[in-house]
PAMI-30540 format. One record per residue (C-alpha): residue number from 0; x, y, z. Coordinates in Angstrom, 1 decimal, decimal comma. Layout:
<papas>
i;x;y;z
NUM;X;Y;Z
...
</papas>
This chain:
<papas>
i;x;y;z
0;-42,5;63,6;-97,1
1;-42,0;62,4;-93,6
2;-39,0;61,8;-92,4
3;-37,9;58,6;-90,7
4;-35,8;60,3;-87,6
5;-39,8;62,2;-87,0
6;-40,7;58,5;-87,4
7;-38,3;57,6;-84,7
8;-39,4;60,5;-82,1
9;-43,2;59,9;-82,5
10;-42,8;56,4;-81,6
11;-40,9;56,9;-78,5
12;-43,6;59,6;-77,9
13;-46,2;57,3;-78,4
14;-44,7;54,5;-76,3
15;-44,0;56,7;-73,5
16;-47,8;57,6;-73,8
17;-48,7;54,5;-73,9
18;-46,7;53,8;-70,6
19;-48,2;56,7;-68,7
20;-51,8;56,3;-69,8
21;-51,2;59,9;-71,1
22;-52,1;61,4;-74,8
23;-50,1;61,5;-77,8
24;-50,5;65,1;-79,2
25;-49,9;65,8;-82,7
26;-49,7;69,8;-83,8
27;-49,3;70,9;-87,2
28;-47,2;73,9;-86,9
29;-48,6;76,0;-89,7
30;-47,6;79,8;-89,0
31;-45,0;79,7;-92,2
32;-47,3;79,6;-94,6
33;-44,6;78,8;-97,2
34;-44,1;75,5;-95,6
35;-47,7;74,4;-95,2
36;-50,2;73,1;-97,2
37;-53,4;70,6;-96,5
38;-51,8;67,6;-98,6
39;-48,7;67,8;-96,9
40;-50,7;67,7;-93,4
41;-52,5;64,6;-94,8
42;-49,1;63,1;-95,7
43;-48,2;63,3;-92,1
44;-51,3;62,0;-90,9
45;-50,8;59,0;-93,1
46;-47,4;58,4;-92,4
47;-48,2;58,2;-88,7
48;-50,9;55,9;-89,3
49;-49,3;53,4;-90,7
50;-46,8;53,1;-88,2
51;-49,8;52,9;-85,9
52;-50,5;56,4;-84,5
53;-53,8;57,7;-85,3
54;-57,2;58,6;-83,9
55;-58,5;55,2;-83,7
56;-56,8;55,4;-80,3
57;-57,8;57,0;-77,5
58;-53,9;57,9;-76,9
59;-54,5;60,2;-80,1
60;-54,9;63,9;-79,8
61;-55,2;66,3;-82,8
62;-54,1;67,4;-84,8
63;-54,3;70,9;-83,7
64;-53,1;74,1;-85,7
65;-50,5;76,4;-84,4
66;-52,2;79,0;-86,3
67;-55,4;78,1;-84,2
68;-54,0;79,8;-81,3
69;-52,6;83,7;-82,5
70;-54,9;85,1;-79,9
71;-53,1;83,7;-77,3
72;-49,8;84,2;-78,5
73;-50,0;87,6;-78,9
74;-51,8;87,4;-75,1
75;-48,3;85,7;-74,0
76;-46,1;88,6;-75,8
77;-48,1;91,3;-74,2
78;-48,2;89,8;-71,1
79;-44,0;89,9;-71,1
80;-43,6;93,7;-72,5
81;-45,9;94,1;-69,6
82;-44,0;92,5;-66,8
83;-40,8;93,9;-68,4
84;-39,6;90,5;-69,6
85;-39,4;91,6;-73,0
86;-39,3;95,0;-74,9
87;-39,4;96,7;-78,8
88;-36,8;97,0;-80,6
89;-36,3;98,4;-84,1
90;-32,7;97,4;-84,7
91;-31,8;96,3;-88,2
92;-29,5;93,5;-88,7
93;-27,1;96,3;-90,3
94;-27,0;98,4;-87,5
95;-26,3;96,2;-85,0
96;-23,2;94,8;-87,4
97;-22,3;98,5;-87,1
98;-22,3;98,9;-83,4
99;-20,7;95,6;-82,9
100;-18,5;95,6;-85,7
101;-18,7;92,1;-86,4
102;-21,7;90,2;-88,5
103;-21,3;87,4;-86,5
104;-22,0;88,5;-82,8
105;-25,8;88,7;-81,5
106;-27,8;91,2;-80,8
107;-26,3;93,7;-78,2
108;-29,4;94,7;-76,3
109;-29,3;98,4;-77,4
110;-33,0;99,0;-77,3
111;-33,1;97,2;-74,2
112;-34,2;100,7;-71,9
113;-35,4;103,0;-74,7
114;-39,2;102,6;-73,7
115;-40,0;102,4;-77,5
116;-43,7;101,3;-77,9
117;-43,2;99,4;-81,7
118;-41,2;97,2;-83,4
119;-39,9;93,3;-83,1
120;-40,4;92,2;-79,2
121;-37,2;90,8;-78,2
122;-37,1;88,6;-75,1
123;-34,8;90,0;-72,0
124;-32,5;87,4;-71,4
125;-30,2;87,5;-67,9
126;-27,1;88,4;-67,5
127;-25,4;86,6;-65,3
128;-25,6;82,9;-64,7
129;-26,7;79,8;-66,2
130;-30,2;78,0;-67,7
131;-29,9;74,8;-66,9
132;-31,7;71,9;-68,7
133;-32,4;68,4;-66,8
134;-32,7;66,2;-70,0
135;-34,0;62,4;-69,7
136;-31,5;61,4;-72,2
137;-28,6;63,8;-71,9
138;-28,7;64,3;-68,1
139;-27,9;68,1;-66,7
140;-26,8;70,7;-69,7
141;-26,0;74,2;-68,7
142;-26,3;77,0;-70,8
143;-24,5;79,9;-70,0
144;-27,0;83,1;-70,1
145;-24,3;85,4;-71,1
146;-23,9;83,2;-74,2
147;-27,8;84,2;-75,4
148;-28,5;87,4;-76,8
149;-31,7;89,1;-76,4
150;-34,0;86,9;-78,7
151;-36,8;88,0;-80,7
152;-40,2;86,7;-80,1
153;-42,7;88,4;-82,3
154;-41,8;89,8;-85,3
155;-43,2;93,8;-86,0
156;-46,5;93,1;-87,0
157;-46,8;91,2;-83,7
158;-46,6;87,6;-85,2
159;-44,9;85,5;-82,7
160;-41,8;83,5;-83,7
161;-41,6;79,5;-83,4
162;-39,6;80,4;-80,0
163;-42,6;81,4;-78,4
164;-45,5;80,2;-80,0
165;-44,2;76,9;-79,7
166;-44,3;77,4;-75,6
167;-47,6;78,7;-75,8
168;-48,9;76,0;-77,3
169;-47,4;73,1;-75,0
170;-48,9;75,8;-72,2
171;-52,2;75,5;-73,9
172;-52,1;71,4;-74,6
173;-51,2;70,6;-71,3
174;-47,9;69,5;-72,4
175;-45,8;67,0;-70,1
176;-43,1;65,6;-72,0
177;-41,0;67,3;-74,8
178;-39,5;64,2;-76,9
179;-37,4;65,8;-79,7
180;-34,5;65,5;-82,0
181;-31,2;66,6;-80,7
182;-31,0;69,4;-83,1
183;-33,6;71,8;-81,1
184;-31,4;71,2;-77,8
185;-30,0;74,9;-78,8
186;-33,7;76,3;-78,4
187;-34,5;74,3;-75,2
188;-32,8;77,0;-72,6
189;-34,8;79,8;-74,7
190;-38,1;77,6;-74,1
191;-37,1;77,1;-70,4
192;-36,5;80,8;-70,3
193;-40,2;81,5;-71,6
194;-42,0;79,1;-69,4
195;-40,5;80,5;-66,3
196;-41,4;84,2;-67,3
197;-44,8;83,2;-68,0
198;-44,6;82,0;-64,3
199;-44,9;78,1;-65,2
200;-42,7;74,8;-64,2
201;-41,6;73,7;-68,0
202;-41,9;70,3;-69,5
203;-39,9;67,4;-68,7
204;-37,5;67,5;-71,7
205;-36,1;64,3;-74,0
206;-33,3;65,1;-77,1
207;-33,3;61,6;-78,6
208;-30,2;61,4;-81,0
209;-29,5;62,5;-84,3
210;-29,7;59,4;-86,9
211;-26,8;59,3;-89,8
212;-25,6;57,4;-92,6
213;-23,1;54,9;-93,4
214;-20,8;58,0;-93,6
215;-21,9;59,3;-90,2
216;-23,2;62,1;-91,8
217;-26,9;63,0;-90,6
218;-29,5;61,8;-92,4
219;-30,5;64,4;-95,5
220;-33,4;64,3;-97,8
221;-31,2;65,7;-100,3
222;-28,9;62,9;-100,6
223;-30,1;59,7;-98,0
224;-33,2;58,0;-98,4
225;-35,0;59,6;-95,4
226;-39,0;59,5;-96,4
227;-41,4;56,9;-94,5
228;-43,3;56,9;-97,6
229;-40,4;55,5;-100,0
230;-40,1;52,7;-97,2
231;-43,9;52,0;-97,1
232;-44,5;52,2;-101,0
233;-41,4;49,6;-101,5
234;-43,0;47,2;-99,5
235;-41,8;47,3;-96,1
236;-43,8;46,3;-93,5
237;-45,4;48,6;-90,8
238;-44,3;46,6;-88,0
239;-40,7;45,7;-89,0
240;-40,3;49,9;-89,4
241;-41,6;50,0;-85,9
242;-39,5;47,5;-84,5
243;-36,6;49,4;-86,4
244;-37,1;52,8;-85,6
245;-37,4;51,8;-82,2
246;-34,0;50,4;-81,8
247;-32,4;53,8;-83,1
248;-31,2;54,7;-80,1
249;-32,6;52,7;-77,8
250;-32,3;49,1;-76,8
251;-34,5;46,5;-74,1
252;-31,5;45,5;-72,9
253;-31,1;41,9;-73,7
254;-29,8;41,5;-76,9
255;-33,3;40,9;-78,5
256;-33,8;42,8;-81,7
257;-36,8;41,2;-83,7
258;-39,9;41,8;-80,8
259;-43,6;43,1;-81,1
260;-44,7;46,5;-80,0
261;-46,6;45,2;-77,2
262;-43,5;43,9;-75,7
263;-41,4;47,0;-76,0
264;-43,5;49,5;-74,8
265;-43,2;47,9;-71,4
266;-39,6;47,9;-71,3
267;-39,0;51,5;-73,1
268;-37,4;54,2;-71,3
269;-36,0;57,6;-72,0
270;-33,3;57,3;-69,6
271;-32,1;54,5;-71,6
272;-32,0;56,2;-74,9
273;-28,2;56,2;-76,1
274;-27,5;60,1;-76,4
275;-24,8;59,3;-79,2
276;-25,8;59,4;-82,8
277;-27,8;56,3;-84,1
278;-27,0;54,4;-87,6
279;-29,8;53,9;-89,6
280;-28,5;50,6;-91,3
281;-31,1;49,8;-94,4
282;-29,4;46,8;-95,0
283;-30,5;45,7;-91,4
284;-33,8;47,2;-91,6
285;-33,7;44,9;-94,9
286;-33,2;41,7;-92,9
287;-35,5;42,7;-90,1
288;-38,1;42,8;-92,8
289;-37,6;39,5;-93,9
290;-38,1;38,2;-91,0
291;-41,3;39,6;-90,6
292;-42,5;38,9;-94,0
293;-41,3;35,0;-93,5
294;-43,4;35,1;-89,8
295;-46,4;36,2;-91,6
296;-49,1;33,8;-92,3
297;-49,8;32,8;-95,4
298;-52,7;33,7;-96,0
299;-51,8;37,3;-95,0
300;-49,0;37,2;-97,0
301;-50,9;36,7;-99,7
302;-53,7;39,6;-99,1
303;-50,4;41,8;-98,3
304;-48,9;41,4;-101,8
305;-51,9;42,1;-103,8
306;-50,9;45,9;-104,0
307;-47,8;44,5;-106,2
308;-49,8;42,0;-108,7
309;-50,7;43,3;-112,2
310;-54,8;43,2;-112,1
311;-54,8;40,4;-115,1
312;-52,6;37,9;-113,0
313;-54,3;34,6;-111,8
314;-54,6;34,9;-108,3
315;-55,1;30,8;-108,0
316;-51,5;30,4;-109,7
317;-50,1;32,9;-107,6
318;-51,2;31,4;-104,1
319;-49,6;28,1;-105,7
320;-45,9;29,8;-105,5
321;-46,7;32,1;-102,7
322;-45,4;30,0;-99,8
323;-42,2;29,1;-102,0
324;-42,1;33,3;-102,7
325;-42,2;34,3;-98,7
326;-39,4;33,1;-97,9
327;-37,3;34,3;-100,5
328;-37,9;38,0;-100,6
329;-37,1;40,7;-97,9
330;-39,7;43,6;-99,5
331;-42,9;42,7;-101,1
332;-42,2;44,5;-104,2
333;-39,5;41,7;-105,0
334;-42,6;39,4;-105,5
335;-43,4;41,0;-108,9
336;-39,9;40,1;-110,3
337;-40,2;36,7;-108,6
338;-43,7;35,5;-110,0
339;-44,3;37,6;-113,2
340;-42,8;34,5;-115,2
341;-45,7;32,7;-114,6
342;-48,0;35,2;-116,1
343;-46,4;36,9;-118,6
344;-46,6;35,4;-122,3
345;-42,7;35,7;-122,1
346;-40,4;36,2;-119,7
347;-38,4;39,8;-119,9
348;-35,0;38,5;-119,9
349;-32,3;40,0;-117,9
350;-29,6;40,4;-120,2
351;-26,7;39,9;-117,7
352;-28,3;36,7;-116,4
353;-28,9;35,5;-120,4
354;-25,3;36,5;-121,0
355;-23,7;34,7;-117,8
356;-26,2;31,4;-118,3
357;-26,1;31,1;-122,0
358;-22,7;29,9;-123,2
359;-20,3;26,5;-123,2
360;-22,5;24,0;-123,2
361;-26,3;25,9;-122,6
362;-27,5;24,7;-126,2
363;-27,2;21,2;-125,6
364;-28,6;21,5;-122,0
365;-31,2;23,3;-123,9
366;-31,8;20,6;-126,1
367;-31,7;17,6;-124,0
368;-33,9;18,8;-121,6
369;-36,7;19,6;-124,3
370;-36,0;16,4;-125,4
371;-37,1;14,8;-121,8
372;-39,5;17,5;-120,8
373;-42,2;16,3;-123,4
374;-42,7;13,2;-121,8
375;-41,4;13,6;-118,3
376;-44,1;13,8;-115,2
377;-44,9;16,9;-114,2
378;-43,5;16,8;-110,6
379;-40,5;18,7;-108,9
380;-38,7;15,2;-108,5
381;-39,1;14,2;-111,7
382;-38,4;17,5;-113,2
383;-35,1;17,5;-111,3
384;-34,5;13,9;-111,9
385;-34,7;14,4;-116,0
386;-32,1;17,7;-115,5
387;-29,8;15,8;-113,5
388;-29,6;13,0;-116,2
389;-28,8;15,6;-118,7
390;-26,2;17,3;-116,9
391;-24,2;13,9;-116,5
392;-24,2;13,8;-120,4
393;-22,8;17,0;-120,1
394;-20,3;16,5;-117,5
395;-22,4;19,1;-115,2
396;-23,1;19,1;-112,1
397;-27,3;20,1;-111,8
398;-26,6;23,8;-109,9
399;-24,6;24,1;-113,3
400;-27,1;22,5;-115,7
401;-30,0;24,5;-114,5
402;-28,6;27,7;-115,0
403;-30,0;27,6;-118,9
404;-33,0;26,3;-117,6
405;-33,8;28,6;-115,4
406;-32,8;31,9;-117,7
407;-35,2;30,3;-120,5
408;-38,2;29,6;-118,3
409;-38,5;32,5;-115,8
410;-35,6;34,8;-117,2
411;-33,8;35,6;-114,6
412;-31,1;33,1;-112,7
413;-32,4;33,6;-109,5
414;-36,3;33,2;-108,1
415;-38,5;30,6;-106,9
416;-37,3;26,8;-107,1
417;-36,7;26,1;-110,7
418;-38,9;22,5;-110,7
419;-41,6;23,4;-108,9
420;-41,6;27,0;-111,4
421;-41,7;24,6;-114,0
422;-44,6;22,2;-112,8
423;-46,9;25,6;-111,7
424;-46,1;27,0;-115,5
425;-47,4;23,6;-116,9
426;-45,5;21,5;-119,9
427;-46,9;23,6;-123,0
428;-45,5;26,3;-122,1
429;-42,4;25,3;-120,4
430;-41,8;23,7;-123,8
431;-42,7;26,7;-125,3
432;-39,8;28,9;-123,3
433;-37,2;26,8;-124,3
434;-37,6;26,3;-127,9
435;-37,9;30,1;-127,8
436;-34,5;30,4;-126,0
437;-33,0;27,8;-127,8
438;-33,6;29,4;-131,1
439;-32,6;32,7;-130,0
440;-28,9;31,1;-128,8
441;-28,5;29,2;-131,9
442;-29,5;32,5;-134,1
</papas>
C-alpha cells in the first residue's frame, strides 16, 4: 500500500519540479528482496498516477531501479576505501559489546588502522567538528561528528547498504533537491559526509513534518487508515485528496483551503512548510471531498458514480435522482445506500431506523398515506401535501409524519428527499412497500 505521507511528499516534489521546470525522479529502492515485489511497484505507480503523477507528463522520470546501479555502488565503495575514507572491518556486534561493556554504545573504531582487506566496509567519520545540514524546512541543523559512529556502507559480500546506495543513486540521477519525511533527517549527516567524500556538493535538503493522528501519534499502518488506495476505493476524488495533502504542513498564506492544483503550484514554497507535525484529519478530508463532489458538473458526477452502481441498475432512473444525491454524499461510495431502494425489489431495512421510526402512531400514518397515495398526483408537492394532511390527523408535523413513510419506502431514516424519491419509485411500487411495512408492523 502507498502511505498518505509518501503521497504528500511526492506531491511536494511534484510541485517543486513543475515550478522549476525540472524532473520528478521516481526511484524504486529494490535491493532488499524481502521487501520487493513487482506488484508492489505496480501499486506505487498506480497510486501516484491517481494523484496526477505519471509518465504522461514530461516532468516524470522513471521508474529507476536501485538494483540496476550495483556496479556504481561497488565502485563508490572501492573509491572510498582507496582514498582512506572507508576501511574494512570484521568486528561482530558481540565483540564490540565485549570491548565497550555496553550493548548501546556505537562502534569503537577498532579496525580503523588494522589494514584489513576484507570484511564489511565502514565509513571513517570525522572525530571532531560538526556536520551542518542546511534544510529548507528546518533551517540549520548541526550534528556533532563525535556522536556518529563509523557506519557501515557495504556488507561483507560487497553489497552496499541503503545509506551509500542512496547517495550514489542521487549522484547518478542528477538529484538537485531531496524532499522527504522528517524521519530521514537522522540519515542526512551520514549522506552529506558521503557526498563530500565523493568530492561532490550535496543536494538541497528539505525534511517535511511527520503526519500524525488525532492523538498526535505518528500515522501507523498497523493502527491508522493510511493507505492512499483505501481512500480511492472508498470514493474520495483524486483532486480533493491532492488539495488536502498539500495543506498538511503548508498553506498558501491567504486562509484559502479549497483550491485547484494549478493555483497551488505557483504559491508553493518549501521554506513556508511548517516543521511541526501535521494532523491528518479524516473529517476535514471528508468535508473537502464533499465540496469537490458538489462542484462536479452533473454529467461528470454521474460518470464518477458508475463504479458504485450495480450492473443491473437502470442508469436512466439513476440520472433522475443524481442531482439530489450529489448534494448529500461526501464520498462516492455513499451513493449506493442513497439510491439502492430504487432498484431493489424491496428496500434493505436498517434495523435501527425501523425501530426508531415504527412506533407510536406509525401504523396510522402508513395507513392514512396509503389511502391517499392510490389517487394523489405523483408530483413532489402533491405527495407532500397528502402526507401533511395525514400528519394533521395524527397531531404531527411533517417531519415526524414522514419518518415511518421514509423507512417503509427506502429502508432508512436518511437519504434523498422523500417525495422526489416516491415520484421516481412510482405509485405502484410505493404503495406495495407501504403495504408491506404496515403488514410487518401489525404482525
